[in-house]
DRENZATI-580461 format. One record per residue (C-alpha): residue number from 1; residue in one letter; x, y, z negated. Coordinates in Angstrom, 2 decimals. Example, Ala and Ser with C-alpha at 12.3 -4.5 7.8 and 13.67 -1.06 7.14 Angstrom:
% DRENZATI-580461
site num: 1, residu: A, c1: 12.30, c2: -4.50, c3: -7.80
site num: 2, residu: S, c1: 13.67, c2: -1.06, c3: -7.14
This chain:
% DRENZATI-580461
site num: 1, residu: M, c1: 85.32, c2: 68.14, c3: -104.46
site num: 2, residu: P, c1: 83.04, c2: 71.10, c3: -103.21
site num: 3, residu: G, c1: 84.95, c2: 74.32, c3: -102.63
site num: 4, residu: P, c1: 88.02, c2: 75.90, c3: -104.19
site num: 5, residu: I, c1: 88.26, c2: 76.25, c3: -107.78
site num: 6, residu: D, c1: 88.51, c2: 79.91, c3: -109.01
site num: 7, residu: G, c1: 89.04, c2: 80.50, c3: -112.67
site num: 8, residu: Y, c1: 90.71, c2: 80.61, c3: -115.98
site num: 9, residu: I, c1: 92.20, c2: 76.87, c3: -116.33
site num: 10, residu: A, c1: 92.84, c2: 76.44, c3: -120.54
site num: 11, residu: P, c1: 94.34, c2: 73.14, c3: -121.30
site num: 12, residu: E, c1: 91.12, c2: 71.48, c3: -122.10
site num: 13, residu: M, c1: 89.60, c2: 72.60, c3: -118.99
site num: 14, residu: G, c1: 92.83, c2: 71.38, c3: -117.15
site num: 15, residu: V, c1: 92.20, c2: 67.64, c3: -118.81
site num: 16, residu: R, c1: 88.59, c2: 67.53, c3: -117.28
site num: 17, residu: L, c1: 89.61, c2: 69.03, c3: -114.07
site num: 18, residu: H, c1: 92.22, c2: 66.26, c3: -113.77
site num: 19, residu: A, c1: 89.72, c2: 63.61, c3: -114.41
site num: 20, residu: A, c1: 87.66, c2: 65.04, c3: -111.58
site num: 21, residu: L, c1: 89.96, c2: 65.17, c3: -109.11
site num: 22, residu: K, c1: 91.22, c2: 61.59, c3: -110.14
site num: 23, residu: S, c1: 87.29, c2: 60.04, c3: -109.78
site num: 24, residu: A, c1: 87.40, c2: 61.91, c3: -106.42
site num: 25, residu: D, c1: 90.23, c2: 60.14, c3: -105.16
site num: 26, residu: V, c1: 92.04, c2: 63.56, c3: -104.13
site num: 27, residu: P, c1: 96.02, c2: 63.37, c3: -104.33
site num: 28, residu: Y, c1: 97.16, c2: 65.42, c3: -107.39
site num: 29, residu: R, c1: 99.57, c2: 65.11, c3: -110.05
site num: 30, residu: P, c1: 98.76, c2: 66.92, c3: -113.07
site num: 31, residu: P, c1: 101.23, c2: 69.53, c3: -114.68
site num: 32, residu: P, c1: 103.00, c2: 68.23, c3: -117.74
site num: 33, residu: F, c1: 101.13, c2: 70.71, c3: -120.11
site num: 34, residu: L, c1: 97.95, c2: 68.81, c3: -119.53
site num: 35, residu: F, c1: 99.38, c2: 65.82, c3: -121.44
site num: 36, residu: R, c1: 101.93, c2: 67.22, c3: -124.00
site num: 37, residu: P, c1: 101.88, c2: 65.76, c3: -127.41
site num: 38, residu: Y, c1: 101.33, c2: 69.67, c3: -128.76
site num: 39, residu: G, c1: 97.72, c2: 69.09, c3: -128.30
site num: 40, residu: T, c1: 95.36, c2: 71.27, c3: -126.25
site num: 41, residu: R, c1: 93.52, c2: 72.47, c3: -129.45
site num: 42, residu: A, c1: 96.54, c2: 74.46, c3: -130.59
site num: 43, residu: L, c1: 97.48, c2: 75.66, c3: -126.98
site num: 44, residu: M, c1: 93.67, c2: 77.31, c3: -127.18
site num: 45, residu: L, c1: 94.25, c2: 78.56, c3: -130.64
site num: 46, residu: A, c1: 97.67, c2: 80.37, c3: -129.36
site num: 47, residu: R, c1: 95.49, c2: 82.09, c3: -126.68
site num: 48, residu: D, c1: 92.48, c2: 82.89, c3: -128.91
site num: 49, residu: L, c1: 95.16, c2: 84.38, c3: -131.49
site num: 50, residu: L, c1: 97.04, c2: 86.52, c3: -128.73
site num: 51, residu: E, c1: 93.35, c2: 87.61, c3: -127.18
site num: 52, residu: A, c1: 92.32, c2: 88.74, c3: -130.46
site num: 53, residu: L, c1: 95.60, c2: 90.89, c3: -131.13
site num: 54, residu: A, c1: 95.65, c2: 92.18, c3: -127.72
site num: 55, residu: T, c1: 94.15, c2: 95.48, c3: -128.79
site num: 56, residu: G, c1: 97.21, c2: 96.53, c3: -130.55
site num: 57, residu: E, c1: 95.18, c2: 96.86, c3: -133.79
site num: 58, residu: A, c1: 96.47, c2: 95.14, c3: -137.05
site num: 59, residu: V, c1: 93.95, c2: 91.81, c3: -137.84
site num: 60, residu: S, c1: 94.09, c2: 89.93, c3: -140.94
site num: 61, residu: G, c1: 95.09, c2: 86.39, c3: -141.20
site num: 62, residu: A, c1: 91.63, c2: 85.70, c3: -142.76
site num: 63, residu: A, c1: 89.56, c2: 87.24, c3: -139.94
site num: 64, residu: L, c1: 91.78, c2: 85.37, c3: -137.35
site num: 65, residu: A, c1: 91.16, c2: 82.03, c3: -139.10
site num: 66, residu: R, c1: 87.30, c2: 82.81, c3: -138.94
site num: 67, residu: R, c1: 87.36, c2: 83.60, c3: -135.60
site num: 68, residu: A, c1: 89.57, c2: 80.71, c3: -134.60
site num: 69, residu: G, c1: 87.51, c2: 78.06, c3: -137.03
site num: 70, residu: V, c1: 90.87, c2: 77.00, c3: -138.43
site num: 71, residu: T, c1: 92.82, c2: 77.54, c3: -141.70
site num: 72, residu: R, c1: 94.94, c2: 80.35, c3: -142.07
site num: 73, residu: A, c1: 98.03, c2: 77.99, c3: -142.39
site num: 74, residu: A, c1: 97.21, c2: 76.94, c3: -138.70
site num: 75, residu: V, c1: 97.21, c2: 80.62, c3: -137.74
site num: 76, residu: W, c1: 100.34, c2: 81.39, c3: -139.31
site num: 77, residu: K, c1: 102.02, c2: 78.45, c3: -137.66
site num: 78, residu: Q, c1: 100.63, c2: 79.57, c3: -134.22
site num: 79, residu: I, c1: 101.70, c2: 83.26, c3: -134.78
site num: 80, residu: E, c1: 105.12, c2: 81.70, c3: -135.36
site num: 81, residu: A, c1: 105.04, c2: 79.44, c3: -132.43
site num: 82, residu: L, c1: 104.00, c2: 82.85, c3: -130.32
site num: 83, residu: R, c1: 107.16, c2: 84.42, c3: -131.82
site num: 84, residu: L, c1: 109.45, c2: 81.70, c3: -130.85
site num: 85, residu: K, c1: 107.90, c2: 82.33, c3: -127.16
site num: 86, residu: G, c1: 109.07, c2: 85.91, c3: -127.29
site num: 87, residu: V, c1: 105.88, c2: 87.74, c3: -128.30
site num: 88, residu: P, c1: 106.84, c2: 90.21, c3: -130.88
site num: 89, residu: V, c1: 104.00, c2: 89.67, c3: -133.32
site num: 90, residu: E, c1: 104.47, c2: 92.00, c3: -136.59
site num: 91, residu: A, c1: 103.28, c2: 91.04, c3: -139.88
site num: 92, residu: K, c1: 102.81, c2: 93.13, c3: -143.04
site num: 93, residu: V, c1: 102.13, c2: 91.87, c3: -146.16
site num: 94, residu: G, c1: 97.93, c2: 92.68, c3: -146.89
site num: 95, residu: G, c1: 97.92, c2: 94.36, c3: -143.51
site num: 96, residu: G, c1: 97.30, c2: 91.24, c3: -141.14
site num: 97, residu: Y, c1: 99.09, c2: 90.83, c3: -137.76
site num: 98, residu: R, c1: 99.46, c2: 93.17, c3: -134.96
site num: 99, residu: L, c1: 101.23, c2: 93.42, c3: -131.51
site num: 100, residu: P, c1: 103.23, c2: 96.92, c3: -131.41
site num: 101, residu: W, c1: 101.15, c2: 97.67, c3: -128.14
site num: 102, residu: R, c1: 97.84, c2: 97.13, c3: -126.06
site num: 103, residu: T, c1: 97.89, c2: 94.17, c3: -123.66
site num: 104, residu: E, c1: 95.24, c2: 92.23, c3: -121.74
site num: 105, residu: L, c1: 95.11, c2: 88.62, c3: -120.73
site num: 106, residu: L, c1: 95.00, c2: 87.82, c3: -117.13
site num: 107, residu: D, c1: 91.19, c2: 86.74, c3: -115.85
site num: 108, residu: P, c1: 90.27, c2: 85.94, c3: -112.35
site num: 109, residu: A, c1: 87.10, c2: 87.74, c3: -112.34
site num: 110, residu: R, c1: 88.79, c2: 91.16, c3: -113.54
site num: 111, residu: I, c1: 91.66, c2: 90.36, c3: -110.77
site num: 112, residu: R, c1: 88.94, c2: 89.92, c3: -108.41
site num: 113, residu: E, c1: 87.46, c2: 93.38, c3: -109.09
site num: 114, residu: H, c1: 90.73, c2: 95.09, c3: -107.86
site num: 115, residu: L, c1: 90.46, c2: 93.08, c3: -104.36
site num: 116, residu: P, c1: 88.76, c2: 94.74, c3: -101.41
site num: 117, residu: P, c1: 85.95, c2: 92.05, c3: -100.02
site num: 118, residu: D, c1: 87.97, c2: 91.13, c3: -96.95
site num: 119, residu: I, c1: 90.84, c2: 90.33, c3: -98.91
site num: 120, residu: A, c1: 89.07, c2: 88.44, c3: -101.78
site num: 121, residu: Q, c1: 87.12, c2: 86.32, c3: -98.87
site num: 122, residu: D, c1: 90.15, c2: 85.35, c3: -97.38
site num: 123, residu: L, c1: 91.62, c2: 83.70, c3: -100.93
site num: 124, residu: G, c1: 91.61, c2: 80.05, c3: -101.24
site num: 125, residu: L, c1: 91.90, c2: 79.28, c3: -105.04
site num: 126, residu: L, c1: 92.65, c2: 81.43, c3: -107.65
site num: 127, residu: E, c1: 93.54, c2: 79.85, c3: -110.94
site num: 128, residu: V, c1: 95.00, c2: 81.69, c3: -114.07
site num: 129, residu: H, c1: 96.72, c2: 79.12, c3: -116.60
site num: 130, residu: W, c1: 97.66, c2: 79.86, c3: -120.01
site num: 131, residu: E, c1: 100.58, c2: 77.66, c3: -119.94
site num: 132, residu: I, c1: 102.06, c2: 75.91, c3: -116.84
site num: 133, residu: D, c1: 105.65, c2: 74.57, c3: -116.20
site num: 134, residu: S, c1: 106.04, c2: 76.54, c3: -112.83
site num: 135, residu: T, c1: 103.32, c2: 78.36, c3: -110.77
site num: 136, residu: S, c1: 104.95, c2: 77.18, c3: -107.90
site num: 137, residu: S, c1: 105.56, c2: 73.73, c3: -108.93
site num: 138, residu: E, c1: 101.54, c2: 73.65, c3: -109.33
site num: 139, residu: L, c1: 100.86, c2: 74.89, c3: -105.97
site num: 140, residu: Q, c1: 103.38, c2: 72.17, c3: -104.81
site num: 141, residu: R, c1: 101.77, c2: 69.50, c3: -106.63
site num: 142, residu: R, c1: 98.52, c2: 70.07, c3: -104.77
site num: 143, residu: L, c1: 99.84, c2: 71.21, c3: -101.57
site num: 144, residu: P, c1: 97.82, c2: 68.66, c3: -99.58
site num: 145, residu: T, c1: 94.33, c2: 69.86, c3: -100.89
site num: 146, residu: L, c1: 94.65, c2: 73.62, c3: -101.05
site num: 147, residu: D, c1: 93.32, c2: 76.09, c3: -98.70
site num: 148, residu: D, c1: 95.48, c2: 78.56, c3: -97.43
site num: 149, residu: C, c1: 96.59, c2: 82.08, c3: -99.61
site num: 150, residu: S, c1: 95.71, c2: 79.77, c3: -102.67
site num: 151, residu: I, c1: 97.09, c2: 81.37, c3: -105.73
site num: 152, residu: V, c1: 98.18, c2: 80.29, c3: -109.38
site num: 153, residu: I, c1: 98.98, c2: 82.71, c3: -112.17
site num: 154, residu: G, c1: 100.56, c2: 81.42, c3: -115.53
site num: 155, residu: E, c1: 100.01, c2: 83.58, c3: -118.44
site num: 156, residu: M, c1: 103.61, c2: 81.97, c3: -119.51
site num: 157, residu: Q, c1: 105.82, c2: 79.18, c3: -117.71
site num: 158, residu: S, c1: 107.94, c2: 76.75, c3: -119.70
site num: 159, residu: A, c1: 110.21, c2: 76.25, c3: -116.75
site num: 160, residu: G, c1: 110.09, c2: 79.37, c3: -114.42
site num: 161, residu: R, c1: 112.76, c2: 79.41, c3: -112.17
site num: 162, residu: G, c1: 114.22, c2: 82.00, c3: -109.53
site num: 163, residu: R, c1: 116.99, c2: 82.05, c3: -106.98
site num: 164, residu: R, c1: 119.35, c2: 79.36, c3: -107.08
site num: 165, residu: G, c1: 117.88, c2: 77.49, c3: -110.02
site num: 166, residu: R, c1: 118.24, c2: 80.20, c3: -112.30
site num: 167, residu: A, c1: 115.72, c2: 80.29, c3: -115.25
site num: 168, residu: W, c1: 113.22, c2: 83.10, c3: -115.38
site num: 169, residu: L, c1: 112.12, c2: 84.24, c3: -118.87
site num: 170, residu: S, c1: 108.53, c2: 83.76, c3: -119.20
site num: 171, residu: P, c1: 106.74, c2: 84.73, c3: -122.43
site num: 172, residu: P, c1: 102.76, c2: 85.02, c3: -122.53
site num: 173, residu: G, c1: 100.73, c2: 88.04, c3: -122.16
site num: 174, residu: M, c1: 103.60, c2: 90.42, c3: -121.15
site num: 175, residu: N, c1: 104.29, c2: 89.93, c3: -117.70
site num: 176, residu: L, c1: 102.88, c2: 88.35, c3: -114.24
site num: 177, residu: Y, c1: 103.96, c2: 85.31, c3: -112.97
site num: 178, residu: L, c1: 102.18, c2: 84.57, c3: -109.56
site num: 179, residu: S, c1: 102.56, c2: 81.94, c3: -106.86
site num: 180, residu: I, c1: 100.87, c2: 82.00, c3: -103.51
site num: 181, residu: L, c1: 100.85, c2: 79.40, c3: -100.74
site num: 182, residu: K, c1: 100.76, c2: 80.85, c3: -96.82
site num: 183, residu: R, c1: 100.75, c2: 78.33, c3: -94.31
site num: 184, residu: F, c1: 102.07, c2: 79.37, c3: -90.82
site num: 185, residu: D, c1: 101.73, c2: 77.69, c3: -86.99
site num: 186, residu: G, c1: 105.18, c2: 78.35, c3: -86.34
site num: 187, residu: G, c1: 107.97, c2: 76.14, c3: -87.93
site num: 188, residu: F, c1: 110.83, c2: 77.01, c3: -89.74
site num: 189, residu: A, c1: 112.54, c2: 78.82, c3: -86.87
site num: 190, residu: G, c1: 110.19, c2: 82.09, c3: -87.27
site num: 191, residu: M, c1: 110.48, c2: 82.12, c3: -90.88
site num: 192, residu: T, c1: 113.67, c2: 83.70, c3: -90.97
site num: 193, residu: G, c1: 113.63, c2: 86.94, c3: -93.29
site num: 194, residu: L, c1: 110.35, c2: 85.80, c3: -94.93
site num: 195, residu: S, c1: 111.73, c2: 86.51, c3: -98.47
site num: 196, residu: L, c1: 113.07, c2: 90.09, c3: -97.59
site num: 197, residu: A, c1: 109.38, c2: 90.52, c3: -96.03
site num: 198, residu: V, c1: 108.08, c2: 89.53, c3: -99.36
site num: 199, residu: G, c1: 110.41, c2: 92.23, c3: -100.95
site num: 200, residu: V, c1: 108.93, c2: 94.97, c3: -98.89
site num: 201, residu: I, c1: 105.45, c2: 93.88, c3: -99.72
site num: 202, residu: L, c1: 106.23, c2: 93.77, c3: -103.21
site num: 203, residu: M, c1: 107.59, c2: 97.44, c3: -103.06
site num: 204, residu: R, c1: 104.30, c2: 98.24, c3: -101.23
site num: 205, residu: A, c1: 102.57, c2: 97.01, c3: -104.42
site num: 206, residu: L, c1: 104.79, c2: 98.88, c3: -106.68
site num: 207, residu: D, c1: 104.33, c2: 102.22, c3: -104.69
site num: 208, residu: E, c1: 100.31, c2: 102.13, c3: -105.13
site num: 209, residu: L, c1: 101.06, c2: 101.47, c3: -108.75
site num: 210, residu: G, c1: 102.95, c2: 104.59, c3: -109.02
site num: 211, residu: I, c1: 106.45, c2: 103.25, c3: -109.23
site num: 212, residu: R, c1: 108.55, c2: 105.15, c3: -107.06
site num: 213, residu: T, c1: 112.29, c2: 104.39, c3: -108.47
site num: 214, residu: A, c1: 112.60, c2: 100.68, c3: -107.38
site num: 215, residu: G, c1: 114.42, c2: 99.52, c3: -104.57
site num: 216, residu: L, c1: 115.38, c2: 96.11, c3: -102.82
site num: 217, residu: K, c1: 118.92, c2: 94.33, c3: -103.45
site num: 218, residu: W, c1: 119.45, c2: 91.85, c3: -100.91
site num: 219, residu: P, c1: 118.25, c2: 89.31, c3: -100.61
site num: 220, residu: N, c1: 115.25, c2: 89.49, c3: -102.79
site num: 221, residu: D, c1: 115.79, c2: 91.31, c3: -105.96
site num: 222, residu: V, c1: 113.68, c2: 94.54, c3: -107.30
site num: 223, residu: L, c1: 115.84, c2: 96.49, c3: -109.10
site num: 224, residu: A, c1: 115.21, c2: 100.11, c3: -110.59
site num: 225, residu: G, c1: 118.19, c2: 101.90, c3: -112.24
site num: 226, residu: Q, c1: 120.76, c2: 98.91, c3: -111.86
site num: 227, residu: A, c1: 118.35, c2: 96.48, c3: -113.75
site num: 228, residu: K, c1: 115.93, c2: 93.82, c3: -112.43
site num: 229, residu: L, c1: 112.44, c2: 94.66, c3: -112.60
site num: 230, residu: A, c1: 110.97, c2: 91.49, c3: -110.62
site num: 231, residu: G, c1: 112.25, c2: 88.41, c3: -108.59
site num: 232, residu: I, c1: 111.08, c2: 86.64, c3: -105.60
site num: 233, residu: L, c1: 111.41, c2: 82.76, c3: -104.61
site num: 234, residu: V, c1: 110.44, c2: 81.28, c3: -101.36
site num: 235, residu: E, c1: 110.31, c2: 77.66, c3: -100.91
site num: 236, residu: L, c1: 109.30, c2: 76.44, c3: -97.55
site num: 237, residu: S, c1: 108.24, c2: 72.54, c3: -95.88
site num: 238, residu: G, c1: 106.90, c2: 71.26, c3: -93.06
site num: 239, residu: E, c1: 108.68, c2: 71.05, c3: -89.45
site num: 240, residu: Y, c1: 111.56, c2: 73.03, c3: -87.73
site num: 241, residu: L, c1: 109.13, c2: 73.99, c3: -84.57
site num: 242, residu: G, c1: 105.67, c2: 72.76, c3: -86.07
site num: 243, residu: P, c1: 103.54, c2: 74.06, c3: -88.64
site num: 244, residu: C, c1: 105.06, c2: 74.92, c3: -91.95
site num: 245, residu: T, c1: 104.10, c2: 76.05, c3: -95.46
site num: 246, residu: A, c1: 105.72, c2: 78.91, c3: -97.73
site num: 247, residu: V, c1: 105.31, c2: 78.76, c3: -101.37
site num: 248, residu: I, c1: 106.11, c2: 82.39, c3: -102.59
site num: 249, residu: G, c1: 107.00, c2: 82.92, c3: -106.17
site num: 250, residu: I, c1: 107.01, c2: 86.66, c3: -107.62
site num: 251, residu: G, c1: 107.77, c2: 87.57, c3: -111.16
site num: 252, residu: V, c1: 106.89, c2: 91.04, c3: -112.34
site num: 253, residu: N, c1: 108.23, c2: 92.65, c3: -115.63
site num: 254, residu: I, c1: 105.44, c2: 94.56, c3: -116.96
site num: 255, residu: R, c1: 105.95, c2: 95.01, c3: -120.88
site num: 256, residu: L, c1: 109.46, c2: 93.37, c3: -122.47
site num: 257, residu: P, c1: 110.14, c2: 93.06, c3: -125.65
site num: 258, residu: D, c1: 113.68, c2: 93.66, c3: -127.33
site num: 259, residu: A, c1: 114.46, c2: 90.33, c3: -127.70
site num: 260, residu: L, c1: 113.73, c2: 89.42, c3: -124.15
site num: 261, residu: H, c1: 116.52, c2: 91.82, c3: -123.24
site num: 262, residu: E, c1: 119.27, c2: 90.42, c3: -125.33
site num: 263, residu: Q, c1: 118.20, c2: 86.77, c3: -123.76
site num: 264, residu: A, c1: 118.68, c2: 88.11, c3: -120.22
site num: 265, residu: E, c1: 121.72, c2: 87.25, c3: -118.60
site num: 266, residu: Q, c1: 121.53, c2: 90.55, c3: -116.40
site num: 267, residu: P, c1: 120.19, c2: 94.19, c3: -117.15
site num: 268, residu: I, c1: 116.16, c2: 93.79, c3: -116.80
site num: 269, residu: T, c1: 113.50, c2: 96.77, c3: -116.97
site num: 270, residu: D, c1: 109.99, c2: 96.91, c3: -116.75
site num: 271, residu: L, c1: 106.77, c2: 98.85, c3: -115.68
site num: 272, residu: A, c1: 106.33, c2: 100.08, c3: -119.25
site num: 273, residu: S, c1: 109.74, c2: 101.86, c3: -119.18
site num: 274, residu: L, c1: 109.29, c2: 103.14, c3: -115.89
site num: 275, residu: R, c1: 105.85, c2: 104.58, c3: -116.54
site num: 276, residu: G, c1: 106.66, c2: 106.20, c3: -119.88
site num: 277, residu: D, c1: 105.31, c2: 103.28, c3: -122.06
site num: 278, residu: D, c1: 101.98, c2: 103.61, c3: -120.43
site num: 279, residu: P, c1: 102.12, c2: 100.54, c3: -117.80
site num: 280, residu: P, c1: 99.25, c2: 99.57, c3: -115.65
site num: 281, residu: G, c1: 97.07, c2: 96.92, c3: -116.89
site num: 282, residu: R, c1: 98.15, c2: 93.49, c3: -116.10
site num: 283, residu: N, c1: 94.86, c2: 92.27, c3: -114.03
site num: 284, residu: R, c1: 95.53, c2: 95.56, c3: -111.87
site num: 285, residu: V, c1: 98.99, c2: 94.63, c3: -111.38
site num: 286, residu: A, c1: 98.04, c2: 90.84, c3: -109.90
site num: 287, residu: G, c1: 95.00, c2: 92.43, c3: -107.93
site num: 288, residu: V, c1: 97.27, c2: 94.86, c3: -106.20
site num: 289, residu: L, c1: 99.96, c2: 92.49, c3: -105.43
site num: 290, residu: I, c1: 97.36, c2: 90.04, c3: -104.29
site num: 291, residu: E, c1: 96.24, c2: 92.30, c3: -101.93
site num: 292, residu: K, c1: 99.11, c2: 93.32, c3: -100.50
site num: 293, residu: L, c1: 100.96, c2: 89.79, c3: -100.26
site num: 294, residu: V, c1: 97.58, c2: 88.66, c3: -98.38
site num: 295, residu: E, c1: 97.80, c2: 91.80, c3: -96.13
site num: 296, residu: G, c1: 101.54, c2: 91.53, c3: -95.67
site num: 297, residu: L, c1: 101.81, c2: 87.68, c3: -94.92
site num: 298, residu: R, c1: 99.27, c2: 88.33, c3: -92.16
site num: 299, residu: Q, c1: 101.75, c2: 90.93, c3: -90.84
site num: 300, residu: F, c1: 104.30, c2: 88.34, c3: -90.93
site num: 301, residu: D, c1: 102.57, c2: 85.94, c3: -89.28
site num: 302, residu: R, c1: 102.09, c2: 88.16, c3: -86.29
site num: 303, residu: Q, c1: 105.35, c2: 90.18, c3: -85.87
site num: 304, residu: G, c1: 107.82, c2: 88.30, c3: -88.22
site num: 305, residu: F, c1: 110.57, c2: 90.17, c3: -90.04
site num: 306, residu: A, c1: 111.11, c2: 92.29, c3: -87.10
site num: 307, residu: G, c1: 107.83, c2: 94.23, c3: -88.16
site num: 308, residu: F, c1: 109.49, c2: 94.95, c3: -91.76
site num: 309, residu: V, c1: 112.98, c2: 95.89, c3: -90.94
site num: 310, residu: A, c1: 112.17, c2: 99.57, c3: -90.89
site num: 311, residu: D, c1: 110.38, c2: 99.45, c3: -94.08
site num: 312, residu: Y, c1: 112.88, c2: 97.34, c3: -95.49
site num: 313, residu: A, c1: 115.58, c2: 100.15, c3: -94.54
site num: 314, residu: Q, c1: 113.89, c2: 102.46, c3: -96.96
site num: 315, residu: Y, c1: 114.11, c2: 100.43, c3: -99.97
site num: 316, residu: D, c1: 117.80, c2: 99.27, c3: -99.22
site num: 317, residu: L, c1: 119.66, c2: 99.67, c3: -102.33
site num: 318, residu: L, c1: 122.97, c2: 98.47, c3: -100.64
site num: 319, residu: K, c1: 122.87, c2: 100.86, c3: -97.40
site num: 320, residu: G, c1: 126.39, c2: 102.80, c3: -97.57
site num: 321, residu: E, c1: 127.35, c2: 100.86, c3: -100.91
site num: 322, residu: P, c1: 130.99, c2: 99.29, c3: -101.60
site num: 323, residu: L, c1: 130.32, c2: 95.71, c3: -101.73
site num: 324, residu: R, c1: 131.92, c2: 92.39, c3: -102.85
site num: 325, residu: V, c1: 130.54, c2: 89.60, c3: -100.93
site num: 326, residu: I, c1: 131.37, c2: 86.00, c3: -102.28
site num: 327, residu: G, c1: 130.19, c2: 83.42, c3: -99.85
site num: 328, residu: A, c1: 130.92, c2: 79.31, c3: -99.79
site num: 329, residu: Q, c1: 134.03, c2: 79.87, c3: -98.06
site num: 330, residu: S, c1: 135.11, c2: 83.28, c3: -98.35
site num: 331, residu: E, c1: 135.28, c2: 86.55, c3: -100.42
site num: 332, residu: F, c1: 135.98, c2: 89.91, c3: -98.85
site num: 333, residu: A, c1: 134.85, c2: 93.83, c3: -99.71
site num: 334, residu: G, c1: 133.09, c2: 95.94, c3: -97.29
site num: 335, residu: T, c1: 130.48, c2: 98.34, c3: -96.80
site num: 336, residu: G, c1: 126.58, c2: 97.94, c3: -96.48
site num: 337, residu: E, c1: 125.11, c2: 98.40, c3: -93.15
site num: 338, residu: G, c1: 121.71, c2: 97.18, c3: -93.58
site num: 339, residu: V, c1: 119.89, c2: 93.83, c3: -92.52
site num: 340, residu: D, c1: 119.41, c2: 92.75, c3: -88.72
site num: 341, residu: P, c1: 116.03, c2: 91.57, c3: -87.51
site num: 342, residu: R, c1: 116.64, c2: 88.26, c3: -88.84
site num: 343, residu: G, c1: 116.99, c2: 89.60, c3: -92.30
site num: 344, residu: A, c1: 120.86, c2: 88.83, c3: -92.41
site num: 345, residu: L, c1: 122.68, c2: 91.25, c3: -94.50
site num: 346, residu: L, c1: 125.15, c2: 93.48, c3: -92.45
site num: 347, residu: V, c1: 128.63, c2: 94.49, c3: -94.18
site num: 348, residu: R, c1: 131.14, c2: 96.50, c3: -92.28
site num: 349, residu: R, c1: 134.68, c2: 94.85, c3: -93.67
site num: 350, residu: D, c1: 137.40, c2: 96.85, c3: -94.96
site num: 351, residu: E, c1: 138.88, c2: 96.01, c3: -91.81
site num: 352, residu: G, c1: 136.05, c2: 97.78, c3: -89.60
site num: 353, residu: D, c1: 134.25, c2: 94.73, c3: -88.18
site num: 354, residu: I, c1: 130.70, c2: 94.29, c3: -88.89
site num: 355, residu: V, c1: 129.36, c2: 90.71, c3: -90.30
site num: 356, residu: A, c1: 126.21, c2: 89.31, c3: -90.68
site num: 357, residu: I, c1: 125.82, c2: 87.33, c3: -93.86
site num: 358, residu: D, c1: 123.00, c2: 84.57, c3: -94.38
site num: 359, residu: S, c1: 123.84, c2: 83.58, c3: -97.78
site num: 360, residu: A, c1: 126.08, c2: 84.84, c3: -100.48
site num: 361, residu: D, c1: 126.62, c2: 86.14, c3: -103.74
site num: 362, residu: V, c1: 126.67, c2: 90.55, c3: -103.14
site num: 363, residu: S, c1: 127.49, c2: 92.84, c3: -106.01
site num: 364, residu: V, c1: 128.37, c2: 96.73, c3: -105.72
site num: 365, residu: R, c1: 131.89, c2: 97.60, c3: -106.39
site num: 366, residu: R, c1: 131.99, c2: 100.21, c3: -109.25
site num: 367, residu: Q, c1: 134.71, c2: 102.79, c3: -109.25
site num: 368, residu: G, c1: 137.77, c2: 101.93, c3: -110.43
site num: 369, residu: K, c1: 137.02, c2: 98.12, c3: -109.49
site num: 370, residu: P, c1: 138.60, c2: 96.21, c3: -106.16
């Protein structure tokens, strides 16, 4: 099959893509959304409706029906489906439908406009899916056939996931759900600290987007004002000493409706809140993040996490903080002392000794709590 695939993959296109790959005898397992009984027509209609409402201006049900070539009843049904997915579509009798803010749908061509030529040249595949189970799962399914630095982005995910299998809420048209595939010649032994390095890379992107109030909570949460702004999930496959592959998933909250705050299991925030209700465009956010990822992963390939330790210290939210550490075998209190060159969290226990933590749940002890 000639060259990498680069473009927006709608469900109907996805079915054709699967057929082409199958006829070419390429090992590929299609994502679940391609064959849902719900049907590609309904999925395309939902995307068309969101695109029509993206300006934030009211659009009548009749106008939406004409645009999509369906009945007003079908429009209403899909508006309700968007609402169930977390999109706050407003409706007024005689006033049509509208979103409470402007948005833009993700588009590969517009994303590439924000990439320097050398970065764009180094990309493998760049796909945007309307709906997908998980962008990282899609890369994993197609791992044998994809070039280095291939990227899959989803407008929404039905099975987005975070650290330790936790769900990542993923409504369409509001945030950024992106995964990148990176191949390394070294094995697992050289991958220690990769998730922390990706945190630094994400902070570099946020700096360029004008976000100066965020920081990193070990191992890989991006917080602003004690609320989660972004998350990172790194999955490795390959050999301990030989070549290995990383699939890196990143979710960035750009615009969160009130209902999503209520569903979340922890405090969350978004770029809109941090930018005075004026977040950067979603295609720009994607472009800046991709640029920093490609640059930063090149750096990690050369230097490992040792090349990121100093920058990590700049963003470290746990340094000097009173901590509660809950591991598989023990629980103790201490004070954050930064991270070591492997990416392990350093904690000075209340008894005075410093221990290196590779895996644990870590929280800041609030005043008045043990």
